[in-house]
N, C-alpha and C positions, 0 to 999 in steps of 0.2 A: 610614399611611392606607390605608383599605380601595377599591378600586375596585369598579366594577359587578359583575365577575367574580365578586369574593370576597362580594360582598353576594347573588349571583343563589344562589352555593354554601351560605351559611349559610339562607337562607330556603327553599331544597330540602330542607337536611338536617332543618330544623325541620318542615317539613311531613311529610317520610316518617317521622319520628319518630313524630309524633302519629298519623299513619294506621297505625303499625305496633304502635303500643302500643292505637289502639283496637280492631283485629283480633285482638290477643292476649287482648285483655278480652274480648272475645266468644267465645273458645275455653275450654276445659277442657283440664288437663293431668292425663294418670295416669303413675304411676310407681312402682316395687316392685324387691322381689328375686323371684326363681325359684330354690328350692334343694329339695334332696331331703332327707333325714335326715341325711346324712353331707356334703353338698356343695353348692355352687353349680352352678346349671345352665345351660352357656352354650350359644347357639343354640336355646334354647325358643323356642316359636312363641306369642305373644300375639294373640289376635283380639278386635275390639271390633267387632261388626257387621260393616260393610263396611271396618272398617280393621285395620291389622294391622301387627305389628314383631317384630323380636325379641331376646333378650337378647345382651349383650356378654359378654366373657370372665369380669366378675365376677359374670354373672348379673342385671345390671340391665337394666331397660326404661325408656323414655320415650315417650308417645304425648300429642299435642294434637289433640285432636279438637273437633267440635260438643258443644255442651252436650246432655245429654239422659239418658235411663234405658236402660242397656245390660246386656248378659251378657257378661262378660269370661272369657275360656277361655284358659287356658297348658296348653301340653302338648308335648310333647319323645318321640321314640322312644324305646321302652321303659320309659315310664311311665305311671301312669294320668292323664288328663285331667282337670283341677280348674276348674269354673266358677263363677262370683260374680256376683250380681247388685249393681251398683250405681247410683247416680244422680249424676251430673257437671253441677257448676255453673260459669257462665261467670265466667270470671278467675280459679276456683279451682285448687289442684293437690291430687288425691286419691292419698295412700299406699295400693297395693295390693299385698300379698305374698303368694307361693303357696308352699305344701309339696306336692311331688307324689311317689306314692308308687310306688317300681319294680315293673312289670309283667313277666310272661314275654314274651318276643317274641312268642308264638302269639297274644298279646291286642292287638296292635298294629293300626291301623286301615288299611284299603287301599282306593285308590281302582279300582284296575284289576279287570277281569272285570264291571264292572257301571256302567251310568249312572246310578244311583240314588244315594243318599246312601251315605257309606262306613260299612264294618263292620270288626270284627275277623277277624283271621284264623280263628279258631273257629268264626265266623259264617257265612263264605262259602260258596255252592254247590259252588266248585271249590278246590283246594288254592292257595293264594298265598304267597310266604315274601316276607318286607320285612326288607331288608340295610340297616344304617346303616353308609354308606360311612364317614363320617367317623370313626367308632370304629373300624372295620376297618381303614381306612389309617391311623389313628394307633398300632396296635397291632402290625401284623403287618409282615412282611417284604416283602409283595408291593407293587410301586408302580404298575403297570398295570392297567388295571378287568379284564381275561382273568385274569390271577394270582389277582387278589382273588376273583373268583367261582370260581375252579377250587380253592381251598383252603377255601371257605367254603360252598359250595353242592353237596353230591353229586350230584345232577341235571344240574350243568353240569361240561362237560368241556373244557378248552381247554390245548395245550401248546406251547411253543416249539418251532419245527420245524428240522431241521437238512438241510442238501444238497437243499432243497426248492425253489429259483430264488425266485421273487418271494412263495411262501407262507413263507418264512423272516422276512418282515418283517410278514405277517397271519396271524397265528395263527388257525387254523379254529378252532370252538366247534361243541360238540354240547348238546342238551339233552334228556335222558330217551333217550339213546340213540339219537337221530335226526340228521338231516344238519344242517350249517352253515345250508343256506339254508332248514331246515323250521322255523325259530323267527322271528318277527317281532320287531324291535326298535322301539321307541316312545321319545323324548325328549318330557317333560313331555306324554304321552298322544298325539303325533304322531308319524307314519311315518318312522321313519330309512331314509337311503337306503342300498343296499347298494355293495359296494367293485366298484370296475371289474376286479379280477383274480380269475381263472377260476383253480380249484387242479388244473392237470392234471398235477403229479407225484406221486412216493408218499408221500401224508400223509392223513390223515384226513382225509375230505370231497373224496375225489379225483371231479373234475367237478363240484365245487359254487361257488356263489358265495354266502360269508356276508356278513354285517354286521361292519366293523372297529372295535370297540368299544375299542380303546385309542386311536381317534381322539377321544375324548371324554375330557377332562382329569378326574382324578380329584377335584382341587382343587374344581372346578365341581358336585360330585353330592352331594345332600343325602341321597337315598335311593335303591334301586332295589327294585322290586318284580317278582316271577317268577311269573306265572301258569302253572302245570304241569299244563295242559289245552288240547285241541284249541279253536280260538276263530277260526276263518277266517269262521264266521257273524256275527260278531261286527265283527273287524277286517280281514277280507280275507286276499289271498292270502299264503303262507309261515307262517300261524299253526299249523300242522299240528302240532309239537311244544308250542306254548305262545306266550308273551308275555314278552318283557323290557321293564319300564317305567322308563327312567331318569329321576328328578325331580332339578331342577337347583335349587340354592341360592338362596334370598330373603331371606339376611340383612343387614343394614343397620347402619349405624354401627358399624362393627368391621373392622378389617384382621388377616387371619392369612397366616402364610407358614410353609413347611414345607421344610426340607433333608433329605432323606435320602441315605446314601452307604453304600456296602457293597463285598463281593467276596465269591469262593469262596474257601474255606480249606478244603484237602481232601486226601486222597489218595486217588488211582486207578489201580488195576493195577499198585501199587509204587511211584508217583510221587506227590511233593507238587507241587500246584497252589496258587497265588494268582493268580487270574484273573477275568476278567469282571467287574472295578469297573463299577459302576453307581451314576450320581449323577442325582440329581432334585430341581430346587428348583420351589415350586410356590408361588401364591399365591392369596388371594382377598378382595374388597375390595366394601362394599357400600353404597351413598348411598340415602337417602328422596329420593321425588320427592314433592314436595305435602305436604300434611299430611294426606293421608286414605288411609294405607297403600299410597302408591305407592313403587315401588324399583327401583333397578338395580345388579345384581351383575354384576360382573367377575373373572373367574378365568384364570389363566395358568401356565402348567409348562413348562419344560427340561427334557430326559432326555439322559443319554447311556451306553450301554452300551457296554463293551467286548468283543470276542469270547471264547469258551472252548475249548479243544480237549481233546477225550478220546477221541482216536483213537488206535489203536496204529501201528507200524513196519508198511511194508510188507514183503512176503515173497515178492513176485514178484521174477522174473529181470531185474534190469536190465542196460542194453546202450546201447551205442550203434556207428553204421557209420561206418567211415572207409575210405580207399583201398584198404588192405590187408586187411580183413576187419572184424571186430567186436571190443569190449570186453566181456565180460561181468563180471558183478556186483562180484566182487573190484577187478580191475584196473579197471574204472569208475571205481568211487568212489574210488580210490585216486588214479587219474589227474585227476579232479575235483575233488578234495579234498571230498568231500561225504558224507553218511551215508544212511541209508534213511530216517531222518526227514525229510530234505529233500525226498522224493518222494512221502511219505504224506500224507492227506488229513487237513483240519482238521475235526474232528467236533463240532460243539458249538453256541453260539448265534450268531447272527450279529452284527456291529457295527452300530449305528444310533446317531442323533441324532435328534431332534424338538424342536419348539416349538408348542405349542397356547395357542389363547386362545378363551375361551368369556363369553358375557354372559348373561343372564335381567333381563326386565324388565317392570312391570307398571305402569299408570299408570291410574288412576278418571278415568272421564270425567264422570259424575255417580253419582248414587246408584245409577243401576241398569244402570250398563255401565263396563266398563274395557278399555283397550286394551293387550295383550302382545305381547313380541317377545323372540326367545330367539335364539342360531347361534352360531357360532365358525368360525374360521379352523385349519390346522393344516398342519404340515409336516413329513416325516420323509424322512431319508436314512440308505440302509441298504446295507450292502456283505457279501453273503455268496459264501463259495467256494463254487466248483465241484468236479469230480474233477480230479486231478492228470493233465496231459498229458506223457507221457514222451519222452525225447528222440528214441526212435527212431520213434515214430509218425509216421503221414505228417500227422497233423494239428499237428506240430511244424515250424517251420523252426529249423536248427540255428545258423544265421548270426545269430538274436535271441536264440533261448534255448538255449545249449549243453547244458542240462540239464535241459531240458523246463522246463513252467510249471504254474503253479496259476492258472487264469483264477478273477475274481470278477464277481458279477453285481452291479451298482449299482441302486439304486430312487431316485428323487426321488417321493415320494408327497404329492399334495396334496388337503386336505380343505376344502371349505366350505359353509355351511350357515346358511340365513337363513328365521325362521318370524316371521309377523306375523299377527295377528288380533284380533278383537274379539268380547267375550260379555257377556251381561247377559242382563237380564229383561224379556220382549216379552210384557205381559199375563200371563197365569201360566205360559210356558214360558219354561225358560233356553235361551237361544240361542248358538251357539259359530261364527263364521264364521273361516276362518283359510285361509292359504295358506303353504306348506311347500316352501322348496327346499332340493335337497342335490346336492352333485358331488362325485366321486373321480376323481382322475387319477394315472396311474402313467406315470412315463416311466421306461424302462430305460436302462441304459448297461453297457456292459462292457471290464472293465480287466484289465489284466495277461493280456491274452490276443494273439491275431491272425487273420488271414485267412490260412490256409495256400496260398491260391489265389495270392495276390500275392506270396508270396516274401518275400525279405528286404526288400521295400517295404512291407510291410503296417507298419499304424500297430499301437497296443498297445492302444488304447480306442477305443470305439464307440460312437455313438448309435445305439441300436436301435429307437427309437419306443415306441411303449406306448398302453394302452386309458385311455377316460375314459368315465364314467358320470355320467350327469345326471337328476335325477329333480324334477318339480314337482307338487305335491299340494294340490288345494283342496276343502276339506271345510266342510259345513254340517250341524251338529248342532242337534236341538230334543230337551229331554226336560223333564217336569214330574210332581210328584206326583200322584197325585188319591187321594180317600177311598172307595177300595172295599174291602169286606170289613176286613181288616186292614191295609191299606195296600197302595199299588201304584205303581209308576213306570212311565211310558211314555216311550219314546223312538225316533226315527228320524231318518234322514238321508242325507247323498249324498256321494259322492267322486268328483272327475275327477283322473286322474294320467297325468301326460305322461312319457316316457322316452325317453332316448336314449343310444347307445352308439356309441362311435366308436373306431377304430384309427387311429393315425398312423404310417405307414411310418417305417422308421429311415432312415439313411444308406445311402447305395449299397454302401459297402463293407462295411456291418455282416451283407449278407444275399448277397451276389453272389459267385458263383465264377466268377472271372477265370481260371481254367485251361480253362474250356468252349471249345470251337467248334463251329462246324455246318459243313456240307460245300457246298459250292456249285457241285460238280462235280467231275468226276476231269481229270488233266493228262493228257501224253500217254503217259505210262508206265501210266496206270491208276490212281494214287494217288489219293487223294481230295484236292480243295483245301481248305483249311480257313480260316475267317477267325474271328478271336475273337468270342464271344458268349454271355455268361453266362448266357443262357436256352437254348443249344445243348446237345446231347448228346454230343459227343466229348470226353473228357477228355484236356488235353494237357500236365498237370503231375503228376509223381509225388514223394511222398515218399520221407524216408530210407528207409522198409521197403520200398520199391518200388510201394507200392500207390498210387492217384488221390489226388490232393491234394483233400480237400473245401473247400467254398466256405463263406463266413460266417464271423462270428465264432464263434470257438470257447468252448463251455459255453452260448451264448444266441444263434442267428442272428436279426438284426433283422426285425423285420413288413417285408413285401416290399409294394409299391404294390397288387400284385393283393389283397392281404390287408385292405388300408384300407378301412375302411366307416364308413358313417355312418347309422347305423338307428333307428328312430323306432317309436312305439305308443302307443296311447292307452288308457286302463280309465276306465269309468266305472261304478259301482255306486250302488245305495240299499240300504239297511237298514230293518230296525224290529226293536226288540226291546221287553220288558215284562218286570217284575218285580211278583210278586204275591204277597201274604202273605195266605195263608186264614186264618192265625191268627195267633197270637203265636210258635208252633212250626213252622207249614210255611209254607215258602217257595218258589216257584218261580219259574225264569227260563226266558225262550225268546227265540228269535233267528231272524232269518231274513235272509239277505243275496244281492242278483242284483248279478253284476258282467258287463261286457262288454268283452271285449278285442278291439283291432283286427285284430290278429293272428290268432286263434285261435276266437273267438266266447265264447261266453256259458256262463255255469255260476251254479247257484244251491244253496245252501249253507244247513243251517239245525241250531239247537241247542236241546237243552233241559237244565235243571238243576235240581236240587232240595234241598232242607235240611229236615230234619226233627230238632227237638229231644225227644228222648226224655224227657228230664229236665234239670235244672239242671246235669249233669255229663255229659251222653252226648246225642251229636249225629251223625246220619248223614246222607250226602250223597252226592249221584253225579250223574251227565251223559251226554248221548249226543250224538252230532254227527257231523255231516259236515264235511268241510273239502276245499280244496285248494292247489295250488301252481302258478300260471303258471311256464311255462319263461322262466329270465330271457333278456334280449335276449343277454347276454354267452354262453349257452349256444347260442343260434341263430346268433351271427354270430361268434364266435371263428374265426379261421383263422391257421395259423403254422406253421412248421417250426422246429421245436428240438431241441436236443438231451435226452433223456428218458431217465432213470435208472428203471428198475423191476426191483426186487431185486439192484440192484446192475449190471445191464446197460446199456452206452448204445449207445443208436442214434438216427439222424436222424429224425425222426417228422413227418410232414404233417399236421394236423389241420385238417380239412375240414368246412366247414357243411353240415348236413344236407340241404340242398337245390342242394347242389354237384353238378357232374357225378359225381364217383366215387361220392356217396351213392347219386345217382339209380340208375347202374350197378349197384350194390350192393342197391338194392330198399330202402334204408333212407328211412321217412317221415317227413315235417315233424313236430315237437314238438307235443305236446298237453300239457295240463295233467297234473300227478299227482292223482291223487282218493283222500282217505282215507275212512275211518269210525272214529269214536273212541268209546271208554265207559270211564268210570272209575268207581268205588266205594271209598266211604271213611268213616272216622269222624273225630270229634273227642272228647276227652275231657278235663274241667278236673276236678280233683281237689286240692283247694287249691291249693297254689302248684307242681303238678306238671299241666303242659299235654301232652297227646299229640294227634298228629294220624298217621292211617295212609290212605294212599290207593294204591289198586290201578288199573292203568290198561292197556288195549289198544288198539294202533292197526294198522289195516290200509291199506296204501298201494298203490294199483295205479298201472302205468304209471308208474314210477320213473324218471327220468331219470337215465343211466349215462354215463361217459366211457367206451368202448369198448376193448379191446385194440387191436393193431395188427393190422390186416389187410394181408399180404403180397401182392403181385402177383409175377408172372414172366414171362420173355422165352423163355423154354424153347419148343422146338418143339410139344412136348406139352401146353403150357399152354392153359388156356381162353381164348376172347376175351374174357372179361370180366377174367381175370388180365394177359392182354397190354395191354389197355388201362388197368388199372391201373397196371400197372409204367412204362407210359410216361409218364401223368399224374403219378406220384411222380418220375420222375427228372428230368421237367421244372421238379417242386417241389423238386429238390434233397434228395428224402427217401426213404427205402426200403421207407416202409409210411406206411397211412394209420388214423387214430382219427378218431370220429365221438361225437357226442351222439345219444341216441336212449332212446325211452321201451322198455325192455326186461324190468324187471323189476317183480315184487309181492313184497310183504314182510309181516310180521307183526311189531309190537314190542309184548310185554308186560313189564309191570315193577312193582314197588312202590317207594311213598316213605313213609319213617318218619323224624317228628321228635317227641322228647322235651325239653322244655324246663322247666328249674329256675330260679327266682330268689328270692333271699330275703337280707334282713339277716344276716350272720355278725358277731358280735363288734360292734366298731365300724365293719366295713366291707359294703360289697354284694356277694354271691357269686353268680355265675350259672354254671349247668349245661347244655350244649344237646349233645344225641346227634342225630345226622342220616344219613341212610343212603338210598343210591338201588340198589335190584336191576335189573336191565334185561336183555332177550336179544331182538336181533332176528335174524331169518333169511326166507331166499327162501322162499317158497312157490310153488308151480306151475313150468311150464317158462319159460323165457327166450324172451321175445318176438322171434324172429329171423325176417329177410324170409326170403324161399320161397328167395330164390338163397344165400342162407347157412346153410340147414339142413345142420348137421352140423360148426360151424361157433362151437356156442355158447362153447366154452370162449375163443375169442377176441373174443366179444361180452361175456362176462362172466367174465374168468381167476379164477381161485384166490386170486392175491393181491388183486384186488379184491374179493371175497367177503368176505377176511379185515379188508380196509379198512372195509367195511361193517359186520361182526360181531363183530369181534373185536382189533381194532387199540387200541382204549382200553377199559380197564376195564367189565367188566359189572357190578362192583359196586364201590361206593365209599362210602365213610363217614367221619365224623369225631366225635369228642368235643373240645369245648371247654370250656375251664375259664378263669374270669375272675374277679378279686378285686379289688376296691377298699377300699383302707384308708388314710385318711388321705391324703398325698400320694402314697402308691405304688399302681400298679397291676400287677399280676401278670394273664399272660396266656399259657396252655399249651393246646396242640391237637395230638391225635395224629390221623393223617389214614390210613387205610387204603385201600390202591389195590390191586383184585384183579387177577385174571390177565390176562394178554394174549399175543397170538399174532403170531409173526413172519409178516410178509406177504411168502410167496415163492410164486410160480409152482409148484413144487416140492413135492408134500404132506409129503413127508416131510422138507422142511426145513422146515416151519411148528411151529417149537420154541414151546412153552408154557412163557411165563416166569413165575415165581411171584409170588405177592402178597406185598406189602410195606407196610410200616407207618413212616411220616415224623411226626418229633416237631417241632414250632414251639414256640420260649420265648421270651417279651421282657418284659421290666420297664421300665414307667414311672414316673417321678419328677416331681411336680409343682414346680420350682424355685421358682416363684413362681406368682401371679394369672395372669401372662403368659407364662409360658416354660413347657414340658415338655420332659423329655428321656424316650428310649428307646432301650435298647439289647437286641439280641436273635439269633435265629438260625433260619432256616427250613432243615428237614431237620439238626437239631443233631446227631444220633448219626449223621452223615454216611453215609447208608443210599443204596446205588446199586442199579440195576435187576439181576435176575440174568444175568450174562454170556452172550454168544453161544456156545452149545456145538457149533454143528455148522459145519463149514469151508465148508459151502457158501453161508453168511449172512454171512461178516466180510470179504468184498472184500479177498482176498490178506492178510489179517490187520489191515486198516486199522479194522474195526468190532471195537471190543469190547463195547459194548452196542448195541441193537438201535434202528437211527433210524425204522423204522417203526411197530414197537411201543412206545405212549407211555404210560406211567402217571403220571409225574411230572417228566420230564425226566431228565439223567442226568450233570449237574453237580456233585453232591455238597453239602456243607455251605454255606450262606451267611449270612453273619455283616453284621450292619448297625446302623447308628446314626442317630437321628431327631431333628432340636430341630424344635417346634413352639412358634412366637410368636404372640401373639393381642393385639391393640391396641383 
């Protein structure tokens, strides 16, 4: 017998069923397949007015919407979009299939670089690349974004660093030969925050602050657009070299998972290595929200990378001190049961683990407005080796490390981002209002180390503190099309950005020198009376080699309380741009932007670009613009004393802000913006299935911010008052010299980009061939901007090695030829990458060895086991190519460097073999 509760449940279920049935009956359903000539297309986009969805692994789609007459468009990267007009009736299901034809990659539609309607790459006024990341990640050996771009886009360069402190965990990148901080990164068109890390060691981008692309899970990315042209007038600071726009996935009703694993299997310098094992598990899942095209898409990844070592054995004299004298090399090794390898560097990629999560969502509010949000969190834990501390050095304590030690720099890197906004139509205007929050935090630790001034009481692990950068950006944008001439688009808007940079001090034992003391007078015999004080100037402890023991954690002394900072600034900007078609052939873009920064003032920049279609197969395009890059808060407020290695030489270096007392004594002014002027000219051509783009460019940058060399003071009686003051200040800071950030350099960069693309059906499959190349040269123009007190010290301002880091440490020529063939269930991918010559970054010009160009071959084969499972195996650097070996003894650090760690072409780890399984449900 039913009680009242059961009766209420039945009544509710009955009413709910009636309402649901009636609601569904008022809607219409459209479904079908999207395919090409030889296969079904997964993740194809279906647009029906304001509604939208994507196809599943079987190429199927289903969408329930209001009845009416609609234009339905199916599209996918690499295929020609197809639109069909249909009428949907209430309560009925309409079957609508699409067949898409393959097109050249240069005919794909882009939205970057203009606030007008999207255009193909052959029709844009400036060069733009479109990269299908899902496809690239599915066929190549690379699993993180920097490495994917490094091997697919010749204008982009990034390599894994070695012995670069925190830079080992954040790969600096370059676009068109310019610096890591001269390219702007957007996600879904919104400004991405920079890394908190300043690259202060000997690597590409020394002194710069870039954006950590590897913090974005590859599984969350649909495609990437790379604008290869100055765009500060459109997007603001940092866009001197161009803009990278990362578009997140929108797919729904499907789950995909990818597991990739691989390792280096290589022969280097007569040794066999199987190391650097890499594992990545990634997922993506999307759900529809409502029935009007809303969605929420989730992505996540877990990565684990083991270290590699391609270093040689040290040929330095090894010894230890004991009461009766010293043991030198042979007797020392015999007495300690060790080999030279035990005292040698680990030269290769650093170890890390990382976990990342990202989401992307859009929810329609009504027919004219939608709410959107996206963001993510990430964590990366890295462990990078430093230089070996030999047993007899003052930096060692024999009671802790009888045979010396190899210290490690640990990093805990946290990323957080959250974007929310509303966009829609207000009368005739498209309006987009958004807020973007982003934060990057580095917490440094030091492992397997010591603070020598604590003697045998020293711990071996230290919390060294670290930086944190926070950015919040609010935007409002307006745009609309107008019927002027052959068509026009107007846009304007504003932006307000808040930035905060912090440095958190480490634990006291990570930076203090406990062997220091200060004098408080003299005793009866005239000897000084000393009391312990780690801010004192008298050293009372000495190491096994008889020299004073240094303080602080070896390899990375922690940030001091006096280095701790929390600095803010704001930037407000307004912009306007217009796109005007004078005819179907002639298109002109113009933009102007005004920005005001609370810390240095205002700047105004402009741009004009044009495209002219000579005929159906040939188009000319060009642009001219001014731009700027605001000096980062990191460059303004970073200060620390650290062990820095330049050209293999170690020293304790104090980095002071350029408004500090040492900077003022030396006459170094406050930082100001970098100012640029850029021009480009090129053409595009479409001859049947062959597509070509060629673009030349020239960029002049004035007042580039550099990280200076080490200015060293002196306490000699003949030294100047300034040198004596510097010496005293550096001694208080436990440093031997001082470095600063300064606007000191003007440069010219010129280059040429060439892309040739061909796609066609071949037999029962699809074939594509893409040849892409970048040629660039950057060089200093005019004198170095020294302060009046430092005239004659230009080589310290901007050293020979710094010049190489700027001009030749990465290839000035890069090219790749990519061949891809899909047939039945197989996919064959072959790519040859050309990496041009590079130069050793040595302060001694005679040691600036020029390393030969190399060609690296990638090969992979994919097999579709079923509609749901795809298997891939392959190799990066199939032929096990290595860079040219170091041939100058002054560059090999006592035989420990076989390959240059500063001059980077493609790394020096050798052949990498991988396997991958992709599952789509």
